N, C-alpha and C positions, 0 to 999 in steps of 0.2 A: 533590440532597442524599440522596435515601433509597439510590444505590447506594455513597454514599462512607459512610452511615452503616453499610449490610450490611459495607462493606469495614473497619471499623474496628471493626467485633464481634470480628473473627478475628486482626485484625494491629495493634490498636493498646490500648492500658489505657484504664481510664475517662475518659472525658472532661468533666473536671469544672472544673479550673483553666484559663484560657484559654492557658497555654503550651501545656499537655498537646492543647488541642484544633489549637493555630497548628499542632504538632510533627507532628500527623495530617493534618493538611491537606499539607503542604510532602513526608511521606513518600507520599501515596495519588497525587499529581500526580505524583511522580516515578516512582510503578509506572503510573501509565495515559501517561505520555510513553513509557516504554519500551514499552509496549504499540503504540504507534502511533497514540496518540487525538488529536485536535488541540485547540489552545490553549485551542478555543470552550468543551470542556467543563471546566477549569478556570475560565474568566470567568463559563459558568454557576453554577457550586459557589459559588464565593464571591460570587455575585448573590444566591444563594439562601439562606448566612452572612447577608448583609446584611438580605437581606427577614425573616427567621424568629425572628432574634438580634442584634433591631436594638442591642443595648450593642457591637455590631463593626460601629465606625464605621471609613471606608474611608480615614480621614486617620493612625490610631492606632492602632484594631484590628488583629491578624491580622499583625503586622509580614513576618515571616517567608514568610509564605501570599502575599502582596502580590511579594515580591521572587521567589519560586516562579515565580508565575505570568509575570514578566518575562524570566525564563530561559527560560521554557516558549514565550514567542513569540517570542523571541529563535531558538531552537534549532530551532522547527518556525513558521515566519512563514507568514501567512495565503499559501493555496496561487493563483498565480496560476491561471488558464484558460487560458493558453496550450499549446495542445497540438503534440506537435514529431513529426513521420514516423519510423515506423519502424527509416532507419538511421542515427538519431543513435542511437533506446536499440540497436539491436545492436550500435554502436561500444560503449555504455557495457557492456551484458554483456560482449562482450568481453574487455575491459579488467579487469571482476571475475573470470573467469573465469579469465584469462592468470594474476592475480594470488591463482590458490588458492580464489577465494571461488564455485564452483560454485552451492553451492546459493540463494544472494545474485543471479546471474546468473537463474535459472531463478525466483524469487523475481517478477523484476521481469517476465519471459514470460508470469509466472500474471498476474499484475494488467493488462498488458496485452491480453490472450486476454480477462479476463473483467468487465475494470471494475470493479476490486474495489476498495477505500478502503484504504489501508495496512495498519489494526490485522486485516483481515479474515482473509486469508491466516495470519499468525499464530499463530490459534485453529482452524486446521482439523488435522484428526487424519489420521493413517494410515485408519482405518477410516470415515470420510467421506468415500471416494473410491469411487466403484461404476464397475464394469468394465461394459463394453456386454452388453444382453442382449437375447436376438432377444425380437422382441414387445413388448417394453419401450422400451429406448431402442438405438437403434445406434452410442452415442458414450459415452464414459467422461463422466461427472457428478460432482458436488459435493452434499452435504448440507451447507449452511450452519446455525450456530447452533440443532445437532439441541435439540429442545425436553426432549432429558432432561436437559440442562447448563443451568447458571442463566444464561449469557451471552444477551444477545439482538443484533436489528441496529443498527442505529443506529435503526429506526423499532420498534423492539420485535418486530421479528418472528422468526418461530423456522421452521424448516424450510424453509428457501429452497431451492428445487432448482436446480442451475446446470448448462450444456451445458458440456462444457470444451474444445471441438471449434475452431478457427480456421483460416482461410483464409491467414493470413500467417505462422503456423508448422504445417504440418500436419501436421509430426512429434514435435508433442508428446504423442502418445498414449503413444509410444514411451518420453519422459520420463516418463507417467503409471505406466506400469507399474513401473518402477525403484523411482519415490515411492513405491507401495502395500508396496514390500517392506520387512520388520522387524515391530516391536512396533504392533499395530492403536491401540495408546493414544497412542505417542507425535506428537507434533507433525511434520508434512511443515517446517514452517522454525521448527528450533530456535535462534531469536537471539531480540535485540530489536531495537524497533525503533532505539532510540539506535545501536546497533553498525552496524546497514546506512546509518543517515543519516550516518554517521562515513565509511566506505568512500564511501559513494556521493560527500560531498563529495569526496573525495580523487579517487577518477575522473573525476569534473569539473574538478577542477585539472589532470591529468596529461592529459587532451584538451580542454582550453581553452574548457570550456564554460560558459557563467552565465545567472545564474537559471532553473534547473531543478531542481527536489526530488523526490523520488518517487511523491508523491502525484499529480503529473503524468502518472503511466504510466496514469493512471483514466482524465483527460481526451484521452490521447492516442489509449487502443485504441480509444473511440468514436470522433473524429475520423477516424479511418484505415481503419475498417470503412466508414465514410460515404462517406468520399471515392472509395475505392475498388468501389463498389458490393455489397459483401458482406454486409453487413444493409441491410434498410428503417429509416428511424425508429421505426415500434414496435416491431421487434423489436430494436433494442439500446436502447428507453427499457425494455423487459421487461426484457433482460439487464443492463440496470446500476439494475435496481430504483429508477427513479424514477417517486412518486407523479403527478408531473401532466408534461402537455406542455412548460410554462413552465421547470420543475426541468429535462428534458431536454434543452429547448435554450440552455440555459447552456455546454450539454458539446462542442454540435455547434457545433462551429469548423473542418471538414473545409476549408473554403475558405483556411486561411490556412496550411494546412501548408506550401506550396511557399512563400508568404510568408516564412517562419520560418527557413529555410534562408538564406536573402540575409545574415543576420548571422557567417555562417561562409565561411573561407580556402579555398584548395584543398586542401591539406595537409588537411586536416578532412573536407575531403566525399570526398575520394583515402580517407582513414582510417575513416567513414561505411560508404562504399561499398561497399568492400571487406569489412567485416567481414557488410554482411546479406548479401552472397554466399556466403560462407564461414560462416556460425555454424553451420548445421548439421552441416558437416563438421566443425567444432570438437567439436560436444558429442560425437559420435561416432568421433573421434579417428579421421577421415581425410581431417585437412587437411593438405596436403603441401606447402602453399606456406611451410610458416616462419612465423616470427614478424612480427607487424605492426608496422613504426615506431610509433612515439607522431607526430599531428602538428606 
């Protein structure tokens, strides 16, 4: 409720008439969806409206808002906890890059490496990236939700520091060097989540992948690292910024990675394996094997 009211102070007129309140909530939900927020946030907002403004009954009050929430749920359904192996994500990233959407491919790599929630990378600016510094950090880091800005994490934290190293993508620092160039106040990933979700669905359709959404990159990243022994459970918990062991273990699905691959046929697996093997060469314009045929 507080977040909505702060937003409405600068983006909506006086919230006196019920129709004005309904319109403001719809526009707020559109903005939150575009920022990659889950539909659960809209559910909580409307629950707050019913609690604090009891004249809004679920059956008849705020009709447009309830329809907007229904559309939000449909466009961003509840996230499955299933983790997918890196080769599948490499195939998706390859297709996005082949279609000219390089920055979206990098965004997915970022999520896999950092276990980020979808909205978090969309808030990162170039100035938030920190190069390796002798005596401080030997690797690239990023400051999430800087205290001088108003945005906070899901648990209302600020100034979270996260390393950007990864053994599955050891060449990612070269990408970071390129991302850091330019206006320090520009966002690294200058697109809306709804645009990403549309292109992601298009790629999944081209590759015949079912039941996969961008949010699962967070689940997959931790599963991949744990299954390969790249991080311990305490290290992964700290990286994903989970407050409890119970929350962390919901994401530890490393044992199911191999099982997930059974849903793909030989053509799909050949595509995924080739994409994984050639991904680094693709990013650095060194791939000499030509186009990957769609499976």
